[in-house]
C-alpha atoms as one frame of an Amber mdcrd trajectory, in Angstrom:
protein
 -19.114   6.393  24.806 -17.351   4.789  27.778 -19.852   1.911  27.658 -18.967
   1.087  24.038 -15.228   1.314  24.683 -15.614  -0.859  27.764 -17.671  -3.421
  25.852 -14.949  -3.761  23.216 -12.307  -4.345  25.880 -14.585  -6.855  27.638
 -15.010  -8.830  24.385 -11.238  -8.872  23.990 -10.783 -10.202  27.530 -13.291
 -12.981  26.880 -11.355 -13.942  23.751  -8.185 -14.283  25.831  -9.888 -16.972
  27.919 -10.927 -18.811  24.758  -7.280 -18.920  23.663  -6.493 -20.771  26.860
  -8.790 -23.632  25.892  -7.381 -23.699  22.371  -3.833 -23.986  23.715  -4.816
 -26.828  26.032  -5.658 -29.053  23.058  -2.099 -28.646  21.715  -0.299 -29.273
  24.984   0.907 -32.868  25.385   4.210 -32.524  27.256   6.558 -30.052  28.938
   8.029 -28.884  25.655   4.564 -27.984  24.379   3.635 -26.246  27.614   6.829
 -24.258  28.187   8.142 -23.517  24.679   5.214 -24.333  22.326   6.877 -27.568
  21.264   9.747 -25.554  19.705   7.623 -25.459  16.554   6.868 -21.779  15.841
   7.394 -20.678  12.261   8.331 -17.171  11.045   4.878 -15.568  11.307   3.957
 -16.790  14.783   7.483 -16.331  16.117   7.803 -12.742  14.883   4.426 -11.777
  16.311   4.972 -13.344  19.719   8.479 -11.866  20.058   7.254  -8.373  19.181
   4.283  -8.738  21.538   6.286  -9.784  24.590   8.869  -6.972  24.338   6.395
  -4.186  23.492   4.538  -3.773  26.770   2.968  -0.854  28.540   6.210   1.132
  28.756   6.599   0.919  24.976   2.972   1.542  24.043   1.467   3.852  26.653
   4.804   5.181  27.905   6.160   5.746  24.393   3.259   8.051  23.504   3.778
   9.934  26.766   7.486  10.402  26.049   6.619  11.800  22.619   4.196  14.256
  24.250   6.916  15.496  26.594  10.095  15.273  24.508   9.020  15.094  20.879
  10.624  12.723  18.394  13.425  11.849  20.835  10.781  10.106  22.939  11.240
   7.178  20.562  14.602   6.133  22.042  13.240   3.897  24.789  11.458   1.671
  22.267  14.323   1.914  19.788  16.648   0.587  22.508  14.261  -2.351  23.000
  14.255  -3.012  19.260  18.049  -2.853  19.188  18.189  -5.458  21.958  15.926
  -7.813  20.007  18.028  -7.367  16.868  21.327  -7.983  18.675  19.944 -11.052
  20.426  18.539 -12.425  17.175  21.613 -11.842  15.022  24.354 -12.921  17.412
  22.859 -15.288  19.982  19.378 -16.597  19.133  20.468 -19.316  16.653  22.887
 -20.716  19.224  20.307 -20.588  21.993  17.731 -22.340  19.824  20.132 -25.248
  19.243  20.755 -25.819  22.950  17.274 -27.302  23.510  17.019 -25.990  27.072
  14.214 -24.237  28.941  16.013 -21.622  31.066  18.989 -19.271  31.208  20.344
 -21.233  34.175  20.342 -24.454  32.157  22.452 -22.707  29.528  24.933 -21.758
  32.258  24.998 -25.381  33.470  25.853 -26.560  29.992  28.503 -23.924  29.421
  30.275 -23.872  32.790  29.302 -27.107  34.566  29.002 -24.987  37.701  26.218
 -25.380  40.260  27.091 -22.062  41.921  26.666 -20.076  38.714  23.422 -21.858
  37.886  21.813 -21.435  41.304  22.691 -17.747  41.582  21.246 -16.924  38.182
  18.032 -18.857  38.886  17.241 -16.905  42.046  17.936 -13.521  40.425  15.904
 -14.450  37.341  12.937 -15.548  39.452  12.905 -12.223  41.330  13.113 -10.283
  38.052  10.298 -12.164  36.282   7.994 -11.961  39.309   8.443  -8.192  39.582
   7.991  -7.741  35.820   4.719  -9.658  35.942   3.504  -7.677  38.967   4.234
  -4.275  37.385   2.526  -5.262  34.112  -0.514  -6.497  36.044  -0.739  -3.239
  37.979  -0.367  -1.255  34.745  -3.229  -2.749  32.745  -5.462  -2.596  35.807
  -5.314   1.218  35.632  -7.122   1.055  32.284  -9.886  -1.077  33.808 -10.267
   1.534  36.538 -10.885   4.217  33.894 -13.184   2.121  31.687 -15.264   0.282
  34.270 -14.958   2.489  37.359 -13.634  -0.365  39.512 -11.486  -0.012  42.595
  -7.891  -0.654  41.639  -7.566  -3.836  43.698 -10.657  -5.254  41.991  -9.246
  -4.330  38.572  -5.950  -6.051  39.422  -7.723  -9.146  40.733 -10.022  -9.552
  37.705  -7.442  -8.683  35.065  -4.813 -10.818  36.770  -7.229 -13.743  36.998
  -7.800 -13.633  33.230  -4.052 -13.739  32.504  -3.483 -16.492  35.070  -6.324
 -18.629  33.701  -5.348 -18.574  30.017  -1.652 -18.947  30.841  -2.280 -21.835
  33.226  -4.580 -23.838  30.973  -2.589 -23.870  27.750   0.883 -22.618  28.656
   3.019 -21.229  25.862   0.617 -22.362  23.118  -2.184 -20.283  24.635   0.172
 -17.373  25.234   1.443 -17.585  21.653  -2.029 -17.327  20.144  -2.972 -14.565
  22.570   0.244 -12.721  21.714  -0.479 -13.055  18.005  -3.889 -11.442  18.414
  -2.379  -8.825  20.723   0.305  -8.103  18.113  -2.351  -7.547  15.436  -4.469
  -5.352  17.716  -1.447  -3.242  18.702  -0.375  -2.853  15.082  -3.822  -1.718
  13.982  -4.269   0.464  17.048  -0.983   2.344  16.697  -0.290   2.484  12.949
  -3.758   2.398  11.371  -5.777   4.306  13.981  -3.919   6.448  16.515  -1.216
   7.740  14.186  -3.432   8.964  11.303  -6.215  10.311  13.557  -3.830  12.204
  15.839  -1.766  13.579  12.961  -4.953  14.785  11.257  -6.098  16.482  14.467
  -2.738  18.268  14.717  -2.733  19.429  11.095  -0.005  17.055   9.947   3.729
  17.630  10.276   3.383  21.215   9.102   0.794  21.907  11.778   3.053  20.440
  14.445   6.077  22.454  13.286   4.086  25.672  13.414   3.064  25.185  17.047
   6.031  23.560  18.803   9.666  24.464  19.329  12.274  23.186  16.882  13.756
  21.166  19.769  10.701  18.917  19.515  12.137  17.557  16.248  15.626  17.025
  17.681  16.636  13.365  18.025  18.680  14.203  21.123  16.104  16.415  22.838
  15.559  13.945  25.656  19.249  14.163  26.545  22.266  12.051  25.612  22.508
  10.598  29.122  18.937   9.315  28.976  19.506   7.785  25.549  22.643   5.972
  26.751  20.796   4.719  29.840  17.978   3.307  27.699  20.471   1.301  25.666
  22.397   0.089  28.712  19.303  -0.968  30.649  16.880  -2.148  27.975  19.165
  -3.320  25.170  21.463  -5.267  27.476  18.593  -6.493  29.654  16.828  -7.964
  26.633  19.908 -10.018  25.815  19.581 -12.118  28.972  15.980 -12.023  30.240
  14.300 -15.414  30.783  11.029 -14.063  29.379  12.772 -13.213  26.094  14.930
 -16.342  25.920  11.875 -18.528  26.442  10.427 -17.050  23.250  13.679 -17.790
  21.421  13.354 -21.419  22.523   9.961 -21.617  20.743  11.512 -21.077  17.298
  11.295 -24.030  14.918  14.799 -23.537  13.501  17.850 -21.316  14.110  16.928
 -19.440  10.932  13.473 -18.623  12.291  15.062 -17.427  15.541  17.439 -15.131
  13.646  15.278 -13.684  10.879  12.007 -13.677  12.783  13.712 -11.901  15.670
  15.349  -9.365  13.376  11.962  -8.600  11.820  10.449  -8.134  15.279  13.302
  -5.802  16.260  12.867  -3.651  13.162   9.134  -3.557  13.828   9.872  -2.281
  17.347  11.876   0.637  15.951   9.007   1.710  13.693   6.622   1.214  16.624
   8.723   3.558  18.748   8.796   6.220  16.041   5.014   5.968  15.588   4.422
   6.308  19.336   6.601   9.411  19.515   4.780  10.955  16.550   1.417  10.295
  18.188   2.668  12.018  21.333   3.904  14.995  19.315   0.558  15.324  17.564
  -1.242  15.117  20.906   0.915  17.962  22.219  -0.588  20.167  19.514  -4.139
  18.804  19.440  -4.436  18.432  23.248  -1.904  20.895  24.662  -3.312  21.029
  28.207  -3.882  17.425  29.254  -4.499  17.413  32.990  -1.836  15.547  34.933
   0.438  14.975  31.929   3.301  16.870  33.562   3.389  14.413  36.477   2.141
  11.261  34.749   2.926  10.962  31.061   0.954   7.708  30.809  -2.379   9.604
  30.823  -1.670  10.947  27.320  -2.461   7.628  25.616  -5.915   7.400  27.205
  -6.673  11.050  26.398  -5.809  10.518  22.724  -7.977   7.393  22.622 -11.013
   9.076  24.183 -10.775  12.608  22.743  -9.247  12.325  19.260 -10.682   9.009
  18.088 -14.272   7.945  17.324 -15.975   5.917  20.050 -15.567   2.363  18.716
 -12.083   3.146  17.436 -11.121   4.447  20.862 -12.241   1.165  22.398 -10.013
  -0.810  20.055  -7.082   1.453  20.897  -7.689   0.954  24.623  -7.778  -2.793
  23.957  -4.394  -2.387  22.256  -2.962  -0.912  25.446  -4.383  -3.773  27.504
  -2.988  -6.230  24.950   0.481  -4.733  25.238   0.539  -5.067  28.998  -1.078
  -8.509  29.122   1.421  -9.968  26.646   4.282  -8.829  28.873   2.543 -10.102
  32.010   1.769 -13.549  30.602   5.287 -13.921  29.212   6.822 -12.982  32.545
   4.459 -15.315  34.416   5.336 -18.450  32.475   9.024 -17.463  32.638   8.831
 -17.145  36.426   7.082 -20.501  36.743   9.628 -22.183  34.477  12.562 -20.850
  36.483  10.930 -21.660  39.813  10.196 -25.270  38.950  13.195 -26.046  36.732
  15.997 -24.196  38.545  15.051 -22.999  42.005  13.109 -26.028  43.301  15.929
 -28.557  42.649  18.380 -26.127  44.281  16.260 -25.781  47.424  15.684 -29.551
  47.524  19.451 -30.082  47.497  19.661 -28.330  50.876  17.820 -31.324  52.312
  19.838 -33.919  50.428  17.147 -34.563  47.808  17.498 -34.724  44.037  14.679
 -33.516  41.842  14.573 -33.796  38.068  11.758 -31.928  36.341  10.434 -31.657
  32.786  12.117 -34.946  31.893   9.157 -36.131  29.781   9.326 -39.499  31.550
   5.779 -38.740  32.682   4.462 -36.026  30.323   1.010 -35.699  31.901   2.517
 -35.325  35.366   4.984 -32.675  34.170   2.317 -30.638  32.383   0.086 -30.778
  35.463   2.965 -29.725  37.714   3.843 -26.817  35.409   0.220 -25.689  35.433
   0.239 -25.694  39.220   3.389 -23.553  39.287   1.943 -21.038  36.811  -1.259
 -20.787  38.846   0.542 -20.416  42.187   2.967 -17.773  40.950   0.090 -16.012
  39.204  -1.630 -15.688  42.579   1.637 -14.403  44.072   2.094 -11.714  41.418
  -1.530 -10.560  41.623  -1.166 -10.296  45.394   2.074  -8.333  45.008   0.403
  -5.946  42.561  -2.427  -5.339  45.051  -0.402  -5.009  48.247   2.851  -3.353
  47.171   2.666   0.286  46.119   6.251   0.493  44.876   6.537  -2.597  42.671
   8.312  -0.390  40.117  11.116   0.193  42.605  11.314  -3.553  43.258  11.421
  -4.212  39.505  14.200  -1.630  39.094  16.285  -3.348  41.766  15.727  -6.756
  40.159  16.473  -5.371  36.673  19.713  -3.714  37.815  20.897  -6.925  39.486
  19.910  -8.895  36.385  22.037  -6.734  34.108  24.776  -5.719  36.536  25.150
  -9.191  38.016  24.355 -11.685  35.250  25.009 -10.059  31.877  28.784 -10.553
  31.800  28.670 -14.207  32.901  25.973 -15.088  30.356  27.277 -13.196  27.338
  30.877 -13.953  28.328  30.092 -17.661  28.277  28.694 -17.381  24.766  31.598
 -15.338  23.406  34.761 -16.206  25.406  35.978 -19.812  25.532  38.413 -19.141
  28.386  35.654 -18.018  30.755  34.951 -20.629  33.431  32.456 -21.383  36.200
  34.608 -19.875  38.942  34.934 -16.666  36.959  31.201 -16.636  36.237  30.350
 -17.074  39.919  32.797 -14.347  40.940  31.373 -12.106  38.231  27.813 -12.574
  39.463  28.789 -11.970  43.073  30.878  -8.870  42.321  28.332  -7.363  39.932
  25.385  -7.964  42.256  27.155  -6.690  45.372  28.499  -3.557  43.698  25.138
  -2.828  42.083  23.265  -3.219  45.375  25.962  -1.448  47.398  26.014   1.568
  45.102  22.224   1.689  45.141  22.124   1.628  48.956  24.766   4.358  49.289
  22.993   6.612  46.791  19.632   5.967  48.463  21.051   6.993  51.843  22.416
  10.191  50.318  19.327  10.944  48.201  16.982  13.814  49.008  13.918  11.995
  47.675  12.758   8.427  48.263  13.997   5.955  45.639  16.317   8.444  43.906
  19.161   6.038  44.661  17.190   3.078  43.315  16.420   4.858  40.049  19.955
   6.232  39.583  22.118   5.143  36.635  25.362   4.638  38.530  24.536   1.271
  40.201  24.173  -0.596  36.939  27.282   1.028  35.419  29.506   0.243  38.400
  28.025  -3.233  38.687  28.832  -4.031  35.052  32.430  -2.821  35.451  32.987
  -4.880  38.614  31.364  -7.925  37.018  33.546  -7.720  33.900  36.767  -7.255
  35.865  35.962 -10.206  38.140  34.985 -12.490  35.247  38.144 -11.854  33.241
  40.588 -11.845  36.162  39.251 -14.917  37.971  38.834 -16.912  34.758  42.452
 -16.240  33.794  43.754 -17.074  37.270  41.885 -20.372  37.650  41.653 -23.664
  35.814  39.851 -23.786  32.486  36.423 -25.384  32.219  36.508 -29.179  32.245
  37.147 -30.601  28.773  34.111 -32.905  28.909  31.830 -29.956  29.675  33.234
 -27.989  26.732  32.871 -30.964  24.405  29.209 -31.406  25.352  28.651 -27.658
  24.985  30.206 -27.665  21.511  28.004 -30.574  20.468  24.891 -28.718  21.607
  25.959 -25.495  19.876  26.571 -27.464  16.676  23.099 -28.980  16.969  24.550
 -32.509  16.885  22.766 -33.917  19.910  19.256 -35.252  20.153  16.469 -33.114
  21.594  16.952 -34.633  25.020  15.007 -33.498  28.079  16.335 -30.122  29.107
  15.798 -30.719  32.797  19.000 -32.737  32.875  20.896 -30.204  30.757  23.726
 -29.781  33.189  23.013 -32.497  35.709  25.672 -34.888  34.441  28.309 -32.208
  34.827  27.136 -31.039  38.240  26.831 -34.473  39.832  23.181 -33.767  40.656
């Protein structure tokens, strides 16, 4: 049984490598490598957007939340879907018109401020690296179960596969891989796990007869938890480089809006299905060993105990697909930020100017991007092997991302009076308050990392960031008129698709 399931997953992993070679044939310049040439239509765009946001926490974790909390376990994934919908309706069409590669380049265009750009690049790099490392560690646990490997071997082999197909073909390879992963996840959750688990539990009537009524309450998980999911995941999705980079792949603003909305709605149904599978498992497999301490084991137990052998293998492949899509998206995002934003900033310390992804030498730029993806892939695999608490590191990075950067980014898109000084002050205040609150709570906490995982740091950070952004922007000079004029031209889509590496260089004197 385990051999057949393992063989199916192994075939899937081999296919991922083949997608790398396919993507290589379509990669001619930086735009192809980093954002799939900005040519994705509705079908490919919807699939790749849904794949990158629905990772292990949504797939494996969502089923576990349903097992523990019932239907209210859906809220984590619903919050992710809400974030995709909000981004797609209100911001994605504008972002698609900017023709940039990174969040920091958007800030350069909007504020003409080197300080705001450099700060956001460093925070975004830390966030994407930690996201990639946690995803790599997560799918390795499935390889441990299927193949009996040591965890470090599972991380090394699985990570190598992601690094290879991401490095060779860039976003084109990742897009095709994501599309297949999207199909596998859809079949695995909706066509296999949901009907098989519901049948094993005796349908909705069978579940109602054997669980408390609270299991069907939409607020059973607690109002505070639901609010936290929306604050952390919905707001985080609005500004993450890994998500924005997918927006930049859209062929038109309309594809970015409607394709993203479709993906968001899909996420909501995905969350509901995961919760229902968990509820059915609670009835069909009421005494899963270790489920009280580790809810993630529920998914594997459903796959191996409630599903036929070959079907179970496909479902396990779906879990791997979910985690790999997140890992590959975070990897190329980290490499893009590192080369496009952070490297020129560091070079400026030594009086050097570096312009990247200019398309003046397309072959050189593609080769350089491949090197960055490969190097950072090695870094993330090493982190996943050596660091036991990468989740804590990711939480810190995520809180700083939202608490420190959200207001400056969204404020720049919505409020014309916001300026670079206000954005810089906002980032500094939000980051310091978020970190400071986290440190204080950690010192006072009874258990390790209770302060890191607390909700208060991100709330206080957002408040401080908003106050600083509004106050400093109002008290200082408005953004330079030339910067605003260029920004308005980009937003209106009236400029040529010029190299994004110089997006804000003219305004920053770089």
